[in-house]
Backbone as numpy.savetxt, mean C-alpha at the origin, in Angstrom:
# Nx Ny Nz CAx CAy CAz Cx Cy Cz
22.70 -19.20 -26.02 23.93 -19.39 -25.71 24.30 -18.28 -24.59
25.15 -19.01 -23.60 25.53 -18.08 -22.24 26.55 -16.99 -22.81
26.53 -16.18 -21.94 27.73 -15.10 -22.14 29.06 -15.52 -22.27
29.23 -16.57 -21.23 30.82 -17.13 -21.16 31.07 -17.83 -22.51
30.11 -18.54 -23.03 30.33 -19.37 -24.17 30.62 -18.49 -25.35
29.62 -17.43 -25.31 29.77 -16.46 -26.42 30.98 -15.69 -26.43
31.55 -15.40 -25.33 32.78 -14.79 -25.30 33.89 -15.67 -25.57
33.79 -16.94 -25.24 34.75 -17.90 -25.84 34.83 -18.00 -27.36
33.79 -17.96 -28.08 33.58 -18.14 -29.47 34.02 -16.92 -30.14
33.81 -15.81 -29.55 34.28 -14.46 -30.17 35.83 -14.41 -30.20
36.39 -14.86 -28.87 37.79 -14.81 -28.74 38.45 -15.74 -29.74
37.91 -16.96 -30.06 38.51 -17.73 -31.04 38.31 -17.30 -32.41
37.29 -16.56 -32.74 37.19 -16.10 -34.08 38.13 -14.82 -34.30
38.12 -13.96 -33.28 39.20 -12.80 -33.31 40.43 -13.38 -33.52
41.03 -14.36 -32.65 42.42 -14.89 -32.81 42.53 -15.44 -34.17
41.63 -16.20 -34.58 41.88 -16.86 -35.81 42.04 -15.88 -36.97
41.13 -14.73 -36.94 41.17 -13.83 -38.00 42.34 -13.07 -37.96
43.01 -12.80 -36.73 44.33 -11.93 -36.69 45.42 -12.83 -37.25
45.37 -14.10 -36.94 46.43 -15.10 -37.32 46.39 -15.28 -38.87
45.25 -15.49 -39.36 45.10 -15.59 -40.99 45.48 -14.45 -41.50
45.13 -13.28 -41.17 45.54 -12.02 -41.71 46.91 -11.70 -41.78
47.51 -12.22 -40.63 48.94 -11.84 -40.39 50.08 -12.90 -41.10
49.44 -14.07 -41.44 50.48 -15.20 -41.84 50.60 -15.19 -43.33
49.52 -14.34 -44.04 49.65 -14.66 -45.53 50.86 -14.15 -46.09
51.53 -15.01 -46.89 52.85 -14.78 -47.50 54.07 -14.59 -46.58
53.95 -15.19 -45.44 55.29 -15.00 -44.67 55.88 -16.28 -44.51
57.09 -16.24 -44.12 57.79 -17.60 -43.78 57.53 -18.07 -42.58
58.07 -19.28 -42.20 57.80 -20.16 -41.01 58.03 -19.28 -39.79
59.20 -18.74 -39.72 59.58 -17.91 -38.48 58.67 -16.85 -38.08
58.31 -16.14 -39.36 57.25 -15.10 -39.08 55.96 -15.51 -38.64
55.69 -16.74 -39.14 54.43 -17.40 -38.94 54.28 -17.57 -37.49
55.41 -18.17 -36.93 55.33 -18.53 -35.27 55.17 -17.30 -34.71
55.85 -16.17 -34.99 55.52 -14.87 -34.29 54.22 -14.39 -34.45
53.43 -14.51 -35.57 52.20 -14.16 -35.80 51.19 -15.11 -34.83
51.62 -16.44 -34.74 50.72 -17.31 -33.92 50.79 -16.67 -32.51
51.83 -16.33 -32.08 51.95 -15.82 -30.56 51.08 -14.29 -30.40
51.10 -13.61 -31.61 50.36 -12.53 -31.65 48.94 -12.93 -31.64
48.60 -13.82 -32.31 47.05 -14.15 -32.32 46.77 -14.88 -30.97
47.53 -15.60 -30.30 47.19 -16.19 -29.15 47.09 -15.09 -27.91
48.08 -14.13 -28.03 47.91 -13.02 -27.13 46.69 -12.24 -27.07
46.19 -11.91 -28.60 45.10 -11.28 -28.76 43.76 -12.04 -28.46
43.93 -13.45 -28.73 42.99 -14.26 -28.18 42.53 -14.29 -26.65
43.56 -14.39 -25.94 43.57 -14.45 -24.42 43.03 -13.08 -24.11
43.60 -12.02 -24.54 43.01 -10.62 -24.06 41.52 -10.29 -24.32
41.18 -10.97 -25.58 39.66 -10.89 -25.91 38.99 -11.62 -24.93
39.56 -12.94 -24.55 38.73 -13.74 -23.72 38.51 -13.11 -22.17
39.65 -12.40 -21.79 39.65 -11.79 -20.49 38.64 -10.66 -20.44
38.66 -9.87 -21.61 37.68 -8.87 -21.75 36.10 -9.36 -21.79
36.02 -10.33 -22.54 34.59 -11.11 -22.58 34.23 -11.68 -21.31
35.19 -12.26 -20.55 34.88 -12.62 -19.10 34.48 -11.43 -18.19
35.27 -10.43 -18.13 34.99 -9.38 -17.41 33.55 -8.75 -17.65
33.11 -8.68 -19.06 31.82 -8.12 -19.38 30.67 -9.17 -18.91
31.08 -10.50 -19.00 29.99 -11.29 -18.46 29.69 -11.26 -17.13
30.83 -11.07 -16.42 30.86 -10.85 -14.74 30.09 -9.65 -14.49
30.31 -8.51 -15.32 29.47 -7.14 -14.99 28.15 -7.22 -15.23
27.73 -8.17 -16.35 26.44 -8.22 -16.57 25.66 -9.19 -15.47
26.44 -10.14 -14.89 25.88 -11.00 -13.91 25.41 -10.27 -12.65
26.71 -9.45 -12.22 26.43 -8.50 -10.99 25.22 -7.62 -11.33
25.02 -6.99 -12.36 23.98 -6.15 -12.56 22.64 -6.72 -12.48
22.54 -8.06 -12.90 21.34 -8.87 -12.75 21.06 -9.04 -11.32
22.13 -9.33 -10.46 22.06 -9.73 -9.21 21.60 -8.56 -8.20
22.13 -7.41 -8.65 21.85 -6.15 -8.00 20.27 -5.81 -8.25
19.84 -5.83 -9.53 18.46 -5.65 -9.92 17.54 -6.48 -9.35
17.97 -7.68 -9.14 17.04 -8.77 -8.45 16.94 -8.50 -6.90
18.05 -7.92 -6.38 18.27 -7.77 -4.95 17.63 -6.46 -4.38
17.68 -5.51 -5.52 17.11 -4.05 -5.17 16.15 -3.74 -6.22
14.98 -4.13 -6.12 13.93 -3.85 -7.20 13.61 -2.44 -7.28
13.41 -1.91 -8.48 13.00 -0.37 -8.60 11.61 -0.14 -8.02
11.75 0.91 -7.17 10.37 1.24 -6.63 9.59 2.46 -7.46
8.54 2.06 -8.28 7.95 2.95 -9.32 7.21 3.95 -8.76
6.44 3.92 -7.58 5.60 4.92 -6.86 6.38 5.95 -6.38
6.19 7.12 -6.72 6.90 8.31 -6.24 6.68 8.50 -4.65
5.51 8.13 -4.26 5.20 8.26 -2.81 5.95 7.13 -2.06
6.00 5.90 -2.63 6.71 4.99 -1.83 8.28 4.98 -1.95
8.68 5.79 -3.16 9.99 6.08 -3.30 10.51 7.13 -2.03
9.73 8.06 -1.91 10.08 9.00 -1.02 10.05 8.30 0.36
9.38 7.34 0.70 9.53 6.57 2.01 10.91 5.88 2.10
11.23 5.15 0.89 12.42 4.59 0.94 13.71 5.56 1.03
13.45 6.76 0.40 14.70 7.78 0.91 14.60 8.15 2.10
13.57 8.30 2.72 13.49 8.75 4.18 14.00 7.74 5.01
13.72 6.37 4.89 14.38 5.40 5.65 15.87 5.39 5.45
16.49 5.60 4.05 17.75 5.57 3.80 18.50 6.74 4.55
17.78 7.98 4.53 18.50 9.26 5.35 18.49 8.84 6.78
17.39 8.26 7.41 17.44 7.92 8.66 18.68 6.84 9.08
18.76 5.83 8.32 19.79 4.97 8.43 21.17 5.57 8.41
21.28 6.40 7.56 22.77 7.17 7.49 23.05 8.11 8.74
21.90 8.51 9.23 22.09 9.36 10.41 22.27 8.73 11.93
21.95 7.40 11.84 22.04 6.58 13.08 23.40 6.61 13.57
24.47 6.25 12.75 25.84 6.29 13.46 26.20 7.37 14.37
25.62 8.46 14.08 25.67 9.77 14.98 25.05 9.83 16.40
24.14 8.77 16.48 23.49 8.61 17.84 24.38 7.85 18.79
24.39 8.60 19.94 25.27 7.93 21.01 24.60 6.78 21.78
24.65 5.75 21.07 24.17 4.44 21.72 24.71 3.18 21.05
24.66 2.16 21.74 25.24 0.84 21.20 24.34 0.27 20.20
24.79 -0.57 19.31 24.04 -1.23 18.17 22.77 -2.02 18.81
22.96 -2.65 19.92 21.84 -3.54 20.46 20.79 -2.40 20.95
21.06 -1.12 21.51 20.24 -0.14 22.18 19.53 0.38 20.90
20.23 0.61 19.74 19.56 1.29 18.48 18.51 0.29 18.05
18.85 -1.09 18.12 17.97 -2.04 17.52 16.79 -1.93 18.35
16.88 -1.91 19.62 15.83 -1.96 20.60 14.89 -0.69 20.37
15.53 0.39 20.03 14.68 1.65 19.96 13.89 1.55 18.58
14.55 1.10 17.32 14.06 0.97 16.15 12.97 -0.09 16.02
12.94 -1.14 16.84 12.13 -2.29 16.66 10.67 -1.84 16.53
10.10 -1.04 17.37 8.78 -0.65 16.99 8.37 0.05 15.69
9.39 0.66 15.31 9.26 1.42 13.87 9.39 0.32 12.87
10.24 -0.64 13.06 10.35 -1.71 11.98 8.92 -2.53 11.88
8.53 -2.76 13.24 7.30 -3.50 13.33 6.08 -2.90 12.53
5.98 -1.54 12.89 4.91 -0.73 12.12 5.08 -0.90 10.70
6.18 -0.55 10.02 6.38 -0.57 8.69 6.07 -2.09 8.13
6.74 -3.01 8.74 6.62 -4.53 8.28 4.95 -4.75 8.44
4.39 -4.34 9.47 2.74 -4.65 9.58 2.13 -3.99 8.55
2.53 -2.71 8.24 1.74 -1.88 7.21 1.84 -2.50 5.75
3.23 -3.04 5.64 3.28 -3.62 4.26 2.57 -4.84 4.29
2.63 -5.67 5.34 1.80 -6.97 5.11 0.25 -6.65 5.01
-0.24 -5.55 5.76 -1.75 -5.20 5.48 -2.09 -4.89 4.13
-1.08 -4.06 3.38 -1.40 -3.61 1.95 -1.22 -5.04 1.24
-0.41 -5.90 1.46 -0.41 -7.24 0.76 -1.84 -7.80 0.84
-2.30 -7.84 2.04 -3.65 -8.32 2.29 -4.81 -7.56 2.06
-4.58 -6.56 1.21 -5.77 -5.69 0.56 -6.40 -4.70 1.51
-5.64 -4.16 2.55 -6.23 -3.10 3.26 -5.10 -2.25 3.97
-5.67 -1.10 4.26 -4.76 0.07 5.04 -5.35 0.05 6.38
-4.54 -0.06 7.48 -4.88 -0.21 8.91 -4.62 1.36 9.49
-5.58 1.87 10.11 -5.27 3.13 10.88 -5.73 2.86 12.41
-4.99 3.56 13.32 -5.02 3.34 14.68 -5.71 4.35 15.45
-6.06 5.35 14.93 -6.76 6.23 15.65 -7.97 6.87 14.85
-8.74 7.55 15.58 -10.05 8.06 14.89 -9.59 9.36 13.88
-8.59 10.09 14.51 -8.14 11.21 13.69 -7.62 10.70 12.48
-6.82 9.81 12.37 -6.23 9.30 11.32 -7.43 8.84 10.17
-8.33 8.16 10.89 -9.52 7.62 9.91 -10.35 8.84 9.44
-10.53 9.81 10.20 -11.32 11.03 9.75 -10.32 11.73 8.52
-9.04 11.81 8.78 -8.12 12.43 7.78 -8.16 11.69 6.37
-8.26 10.53 6.40 -8.35 9.67 5.19 -9.74 9.67 4.57
-10.85 9.61 5.41 -12.12 9.84 4.99 -12.33 11.10 4.29
-11.77 12.22 4.97 -12.15 13.62 4.31 -11.33 13.45 2.88
-10.19 12.82 2.68 -9.59 12.82 1.34 -10.41 12.27 0.29
-11.07 10.94 0.70 -12.01 10.39 -0.13 -13.36 11.14 -0.43
-13.81 11.81 0.47 -15.14 12.63 0.44 -14.87 13.72 -0.36
-13.56 14.39 -0.59 -13.34 15.43 -1.44 -13.62 15.25 -2.91
-13.53 13.84 -3.39 -13.87 13.52 -4.78 -14.97 12.71 -4.91
-15.92 12.29 -3.89 -16.92 11.41 -3.70 -18.29 12.02 -4.46
-19.12 11.09 -4.88 -20.48 11.43 -5.23 -21.51 10.92 -4.46
-21.15 9.58 -3.94 -22.14 8.86 -3.05 -21.43 8.10 -1.99
-21.95 8.24 -0.82 -21.42 7.67 0.37 -22.57 7.02 1.22
-22.36 5.66 1.52 -23.30 4.88 2.44 -22.78 4.59 3.57
-23.32 4.92 4.72 -22.64 4.59 6.00 -23.48 3.97 7.11
-22.92 3.11 7.90 -23.63 2.49 9.09 -23.04 3.36 10.30
-23.66 3.27 11.35 -23.01 3.86 12.55 -23.41 2.96 13.70
-22.42 2.14 14.32 -22.68 1.36 15.45 -21.83 1.61 16.59
-20.78 2.55 16.26 -19.86 2.98 17.39 -20.63 3.66 18.74
-20.14 3.32 19.73 -20.70 4.06 21.02 -20.90 5.52 20.69
-22.15 6.01 20.95 -22.50 7.42 20.71 -21.78 8.38 21.31
-21.40 7.94 22.64 -20.67 8.96 23.70 -19.21 8.99 23.31
-18.76 8.00 22.35 -17.31 8.13 21.88 -17.25 8.87 20.59
-18.27 8.90 19.92 -18.21 9.48 18.47 -19.25 10.81 18.39
-20.62 10.66 18.50 -21.32 11.77 18.08 -21.40 12.81 19.25
-21.14 12.59 20.37 -20.94 13.65 21.38 -19.51 14.13 21.67
-18.68 13.61 20.90 -17.18 13.90 21.21 -16.90 14.82 19.93
-15.49 15.29 20.00 -14.89 16.22 19.11 -15.10 15.47 17.67
-14.73 14.32 17.52 -14.63 13.68 16.36 -16.00 13.73 15.66
-17.20 13.66 16.32 -18.49 13.76 15.78 -18.56 15.06 15.04
-18.23 16.27 15.45 -18.17 17.36 14.77 -17.56 17.49 13.56
-16.29 16.94 13.56 -15.41 17.03 12.38 -16.23 16.08 11.31
-16.76 15.11 11.83 -17.47 14.19 10.78 -18.62 14.85 10.22
-19.44 15.49 10.85 -20.52 16.29 10.34 -20.15 17.36 9.48
-19.09 18.07 9.72 -18.57 18.95 8.73 -18.22 18.53 7.46
-17.59 17.23 7.28 -17.09 16.64 6.18 -18.32 16.18 5.28
-19.43 15.57 5.97 -20.45 15.16 5.29 -21.41 16.42 4.79
-21.57 17.36 5.63 -22.12 18.55 5.03 -21.49 19.21 3.85
-20.16 19.28 3.80 -19.42 19.76 2.67 -19.68 18.76 1.33
-19.89 17.57 1.53 -20.35 16.66 0.41 -21.73 16.94 -0.06
-22.62 17.12 0.82 -23.96 17.32 0.36 -24.03 18.55 -0.25
-23.43 19.67 0.21 -23.47 20.97 -0.29 -23.18 21.10 -1.80
-22.09 20.18 -2.13 -21.68 19.97 -3.58 -22.43 18.99 -4.37
-23.67 18.71 -3.82 -24.63 17.66 -4.67 -24.40 16.28 -4.61
-23.52 15.78 -3.44 -23.45 14.32 -3.21 -24.51 13.82 -2.59
-24.72 12.68 -2.60 -25.68 11.88 -1.83 -25.11 11.01 -0.70
-25.73 11.21 0.32 -25.21 10.68 1.78 -26.34 9.95 2.44
-26.19 8.74 2.75 -27.10 7.94 3.48 -26.41 7.21 4.62
-27.31 7.28 5.80 -26.69 6.85 6.91 -27.67 5.76 7.75
-27.53 4.80 8.12 -28.30 3.82 9.08 -27.54 3.77 10.41
-28.21 4.16 11.50 -27.70 4.17 12.74 -28.13 2.64 13.43
-27.26 1.83 13.74 -27.53 0.62 14.48 -27.47 0.70 15.92
-28.82 0.57 16.47 -28.75 0.76 18.07 -29.20 -0.61 18.79
-28.86 -0.51 20.04 -29.16 -1.74 20.66 -30.47 -1.99 21.26
-31.19 -0.66 21.45 -32.63 -0.66 21.91 -33.39 0.51 21.54
-34.51 0.62 21.80 -35.22 1.88 21.48 -34.91 2.86 22.28
-34.48 2.74 23.52 -34.04 3.84 24.35 -32.88 4.40 23.81
-31.93 3.92 23.22 -30.79 4.25 22.51 -30.95 5.29 21.19
-32.04 4.68 20.60 -32.50 5.37 19.33 -33.22 6.58 19.85
-33.87 6.86 20.96 -34.39 7.98 21.33 -33.30 9.03 21.93
-32.34 8.49 22.41 -31.28 9.34 22.77 -30.53 9.91 21.45
-30.51 9.24 20.48 -29.95 9.70 19.23 -30.85 10.44 18.37
-32.24 10.64 18.57 -33.17 11.20 17.77 -32.70 12.53 17.42
-32.27 13.45 18.23 -31.87 14.79 17.92 -30.72 14.72 16.93
-29.68 14.02 17.32 -28.61 13.77 16.35 -29.15 13.51 14.99
-29.91 12.40 14.96 -30.49 11.89 13.47 -31.27 12.99 12.88
-32.24 13.76 13.46 -33.01 14.66 13.02 -32.08 15.98 12.35
-31.04 16.29 13.07 -30.23 17.30 12.67 -29.49 16.99 11.45
-29.03 15.71 11.19 -28.39 15.24 10.21 -29.29 15.16 9.01
-30.55 14.70 9.19 -31.66 14.78 8.25 -31.94 16.11 7.63
-32.00 17.16 8.54 -32.27 18.36 8.09 -31.17 19.05 7.23
-29.92 18.64 7.30 -28.90 18.75 6.31 -28.86 18.23 5.03
-29.77 17.34 4.89 -29.86 16.64 3.50 -29.46 15.18 3.62
-28.99 14.57 4.79 -28.61 13.22 4.85 -30.00 12.42 4.77
-29.97 11.22 4.36 -31.13 10.32 4.48 -30.67 9.44 5.63
-31.40 9.68 6.84 -31.03 8.93 8.03 -32.10 8.05 8.47
-31.74 6.86 8.87 -32.59 5.93 9.43 -31.91 5.08 10.44
-32.75 4.23 11.27 -32.06 3.37 12.39 -32.61 1.99 12.22
-32.05 1.05 12.96 -32.38 -0.29 13.08 -31.93 -0.90 14.40
-32.53 -1.76 14.88 -32.41 -2.45 16.23 -31.31 -3.56 15.69
-30.12 -3.57 16.55 -29.08 -4.68 16.30 -29.58 -5.92 16.42
-30.68 -6.01 17.29 -31.43 -7.51 17.57 -32.16 -7.82 16.21
-32.48 -7.07 15.33 -32.94 -7.26 14.01 -32.05 -7.80 12.98
-30.89 -7.73 13.28 -29.75 -8.08 12.35 -29.01 -9.18 12.71
-28.58 -9.95 11.61 -27.64 -11.10 11.96 -26.31 -10.40 12.53
-25.67 -11.22 13.26 -24.25 -10.70 13.94 -23.39 -10.16 13.09
-23.24 -10.79 11.89 -22.12 -10.33 11.01 -22.54 -8.91 10.16
-23.87 -8.60 10.47 -24.30 -7.26 9.91 -24.14 -6.11 10.96
-23.84 -6.40 12.22 -23.78 -5.34 13.26 -22.25 -4.77 13.14
-22.22 -3.82 12.25 -20.81 -3.49 11.78 -20.90 -1.98 11.62
-19.79 -1.18 11.82 -19.69 0.39 11.64 -18.74 0.49 10.30
-19.43 0.90 9.21 -18.48 1.04 7.99 -19.17 2.03 7.00
-18.34 2.44 6.07 -18.94 3.23 4.87 -18.34 2.70 3.59
-19.12 3.02 2.42 -18.85 2.66 1.13 -18.86 3.99 0.37
-17.71 4.22 -0.34 -17.67 5.32 -1.22 -17.71 5.21 -2.60
-18.76 5.78 -3.21 -18.89 5.60 -4.76 -18.97 3.99 -5.29
-19.37 3.08 -4.32 -19.33 1.80 -4.45 -18.01 1.04 -5.06
-16.88 1.86 -4.80 -15.61 1.17 -5.19 -14.62 1.05 -3.88
-14.78 2.00 -2.94 -13.86 1.92 -1.74 -14.83 1.67 -0.41
-14.31 0.92 0.22 -15.02 0.59 1.63 -14.09 0.75 2.77
-14.46 1.09 3.88 -13.67 1.08 5.00 -14.62 0.65 6.30
-13.94 -0.01 7.40 -14.85 -0.45 8.45 -14.04 0.02 9.72
-14.87 0.47 10.64 -14.11 0.64 11.97 -14.42 -0.68 12.90
-13.47 -1.19 13.24 -13.52 -2.25 14.30 -13.69 -1.87 15.68
-14.61 -2.38 16.21 -15.13 -2.01 17.69 -14.82 -3.14 18.66
-14.61 -2.83 19.83 -14.64 -3.83 20.98 -15.97 -4.23 21.37
-16.10 -5.08 22.59 -17.24 -5.44 23.01 -18.29 -4.46 23.51
-17.59 -3.20 23.81 -18.56 -2.19 24.26 -18.68 -1.07 23.23
-18.37 -1.57 21.95 -18.55 -0.77 20.72 -17.64 0.42 20.70
-16.61 0.28 21.43 -15.61 1.49 21.32 -14.68 1.29 20.20
-14.21 2.35 19.66 -13.20 2.27 18.42 -11.85 1.49 18.72
-11.52 0.64 17.79 -10.29 0.24 18.07 -9.35 0.28 17.03
-9.72 0.26 15.74 -8.91 0.65 14.63 -9.89 0.73 13.37
-9.39 1.40 12.29 -10.16 1.15 11.01 -9.43 0.62 9.85
-10.12 0.08 9.04 -9.43 -0.64 7.92 -9.98 -0.22 6.56
-9.31 0.35 5.81 -9.65 0.80 4.36 -9.26 -0.22 3.43
-10.21 -0.95 2.67 -9.97 -1.83 1.89 -9.87 -1.31 0.32
-8.85 -2.05 -0.24 -8.50 -1.66 -1.53 -9.10 -2.36 -2.73
-9.66 -3.31 -2.63 -10.44 -4.03 -3.63 -11.87 -3.79 -3.94
-12.18 -3.40 -5.07 -13.51 -3.00 -5.43 -14.66 -4.14 -5.09
-14.12 -5.50 -5.09 -14.90 -6.55 -4.73 -15.22 -6.61 -3.32
-14.28 -6.19 -2.55 -14.71 -5.89 -1.07 -15.74 -4.76 -0.77
-15.60 -3.71 -1.79 -16.54 -2.71 -1.35 -17.97 -3.16 -1.93
-17.98 -3.80 -2.89 -19.21 -4.53 -3.20 -19.84 -5.49 -2.24
-19.11 -6.04 -1.41 -19.49 -7.04 -0.14 -20.08 -6.15 0.55
-19.42 -5.02 1.00 -19.96 -4.01 2.05 -21.26 -3.21 1.46
-21.29 -3.02 0.22 -22.46 -2.52 -0.32 -23.72 -3.54 -0.11
-23.48 -4.76 -0.24 -24.51 -5.60 -0.03 -25.00 -5.81 1.46
-23.96 -5.53 2.28 -24.22 -5.51 3.84 -25.20 -4.38 3.99
-24.81 -3.23 3.36 -25.67 -2.16 3.78 -27.16 -2.25 3.09
-27.27 -2.78 2.16 -28.66 -3.11 1.51 -29.28 -3.98 2.46
-28.79 -5.10 3.06 -29.49 -6.01 3.88 -29.89 -5.37 5.10
-28.92 -4.37 5.79 -29.16 -3.62 6.89 -30.27 -2.64 6.60
-30.43 -2.11 5.52 -31.48 -1.02 5.19 -32.89 -1.71 5.15
-32.89 -2.97 4.78 -34.33 -3.50 4.71 -35.39 -3.18 5.87
-34.86 -3.37 7.17 -35.79 -3.20 8.12 -35.58 -1.87 9.00
-34.69 -0.90 8.13 -34.51 0.36 8.86 -35.72 1.27 8.86
-35.69 1.93 9.95 -36.86 2.97 10.04 -36.44 4.28 10.20
-37.58 5.27 9.85 -37.25 6.63 10.04 -37.18 7.11 11.57
-36.41 8.18 11.93 -36.27 8.65 13.25 -37.43 9.26 13.73
């Protein structure tokens, strides 16, 4: 039964009850007065029921239009956006100009939400990548990694030192760390040999493989943490870092785990 129909039925019952209680033992004129009383009370009840029904409908619409954000972290983002929105009227610029300035922010937020719906988190800098990687490593027990990025952009750059520090911290606490370098030729392997031996001395299991010995879809730079979280660094044609993607599905992590095992088949000691 709908709320409107229920209100109508309740109004009729209330009015009938009032009339029946009021007319017992009364004369005709008194009964007419009682009928007016009953009609008035019925109408008032119907109005109250209608207002209540409308209130309930509005509540449903509001809940549907503004869903509750359960995650405290996401709720804080919503609060920050609301605070930003309330401060914008004080900005000395036209609405059109404000919209133009806010469009890059809207685009990044929208793209980030779309990425999460598609099962991954996108990071656009190596520093951001190292930051998230460090959070994962702080609780990790096993990490499997490939390295296909241009060595001059990574291992001889500042980010390479940060990366080494993180891996050493994991190994010191009893974690397992395994890395396979993917190189384009033997000369590149020779240039990286000192880096590989240094990592090996720190307890990392290090090997290398020629990219020509791998299928194209296996020439990738990625890591798998505890077999449940995977991330990949996307590279351009010159093997330079473009962005990283952290995948949220354990099934995707298993796919990358399988890639690692395939890559390891022909890997060699440095």
